C-alpha positions in Angstrom: 132.3 116.4 124.6 130.5 118.6 127.1 127.0 119.7 126.1 125.5 122.9 127.3 122.1 122.9 129.1 120.4 124.3 125.9 122.0 121.6 123.7 120.9 118.9 126.1 117.4 120.3 126.1 117.3 120.4 122.3 118.5 116.8 122.1 115.8 115.7 124.6 113.2 117.5 122.5 114.5 115.7 119.4 114.2 112.3 121.1 110.7 113.1 122.0 109.9 114.5 118.6 111.3 111.5 116.8 109.1 109.3 118.9 106.1 111.2 117.6 106.9 111.4 113.9 105.6 108.0 113.0 102.4 108.6 114.9 102.0 111.9 113.0 102.6 110.3 109.6 100.0 107.6 110.3 97.5 110.2 111.5 97.5 108.8 115.0 99.0 111.7 116.9 96.7 113.4 119.3 95.9 117.0 118.6 97.4 118.0 121.9 100.9 116.8 120.8 100.6 117.8 117.1 101.1 121.5 117.7 104.1 120.9 120.0 105.7 118.7 117.4 105.0 121.1 114.5 106.6 123.9 116.6 109.7 121.7 117.1 109.8 120.8 113.4 109.7 124.5 112.4 113.1 125.1 114.0 114.8 121.7 113.8 116.3 120.6 110.5 117.3 117.2 111.8 113.8 116.3 112.9 112.3 117.8 109.7 114.6 115.6 107.7 113.6 112.5 109.7 109.9 113.5 109.3 110.4 113.6 105.5 112.2 110.2 105.5 109.5 108.5 107.6 106.7 109.9 105.3 108.5 108.8 102.2 109.1 105.3 103.6 105.4 105.0 104.6 104.4 106.2 101.2 106.5 103.5 99.5 105.0 100.8 101.8 101.6 102.0 100.8 102.4 101.5 97.1 103.0 97.8 97.6 100.1 95.5 96.8 99.1 93.2 99.5 99.3 89.6 98.2 96.1 87.7 98.0 96.2 84.5 100.1 95.8 81.3 98.0 92.2 80.4 97.7 93.0 77.0 99.1 94.3 78.6 102.3 91.2 80.8 102.6 88.9 77.8 102.2 90.9 75.6 104.7 90.8 78.5 107.3 87.1 78.9 106.9 86.6 75.2 107.3 88.8 75.1 110.5 86.8 78.1 112.0 83.5 76.4 111.2 84.7 73.1 112.8 85.9 75.0 115.9 82.5 76.8 116.1 80.7 73.5 115.8 82.8 71.9 118.6 81.9 74.8 120.9 78.2 74.6 120.2 
């Protein structure tokens, strides 16, 4: 399959855009890249679909409760840290 110059350019933009989607979903994408990504998303159904999938996945992860460590583990960790601090003093 031979790709035209335009098709290669679009694919390259998609590769770059997909690399930025997670950063955007996490609110970590710099403003300078955000506008460029949004412009790409406005005309690329593939990346728009990936953006939606990433956002949905992150939303589901956010709904999981983080398990509380057992109290015994917390206490033993605190004791170990105190012992280490005392050795260094």
